[in-house]
C-alpha positions, 0 to 999 in steps of 0.5 A: 867953773870954766872948761880946762883946755890946758893939758890936764892929763899927766900922761896924755899919750898913755890915756890916748893909747888906753882909749884906742885899746878900749875900742879894740875889737869893737864894731863901728856901732859898738865904738860909737856907743862906747864914745856916747856912754863915755861922754855920758859918764864924764858929763855926770862926773864933771856935773857942771852945766857951764863946763859941759855947755862950753865943751859941747860948743867947742866940740861942735865947731866946724862940724856938720850937724849930722857928724855925731861920731866926730862930735862925740869923739871931740867931746870925749877928749875935751871932757877927759882932759878937763877931768884929768885923773887918769885912773878915774878915766881908765875906770870910766872907759872900762865901765863904758866898754862893759855896757856896749859888749 
């Protein structure tokens, strides 16, 4: 399977708004932890090593090796788009947030 980089979320604006809302009220450290947990949950959901490697490569493009926050954010968006199911993504964001607060 190949990473789907074509728009795959029915309402990407709603997903992005939901993602921003999920971070509301969190400290910087909690937001970073939320992104890392969301990436882990999405990786588990997708489960295809080739897709995950491709997404990781794209996320790392143009970033300094120590820019983990931006890498995680890009990887999260790539994997969320690949997964595409807004209801499933919302549940995953809720689960990720619950683990960091």
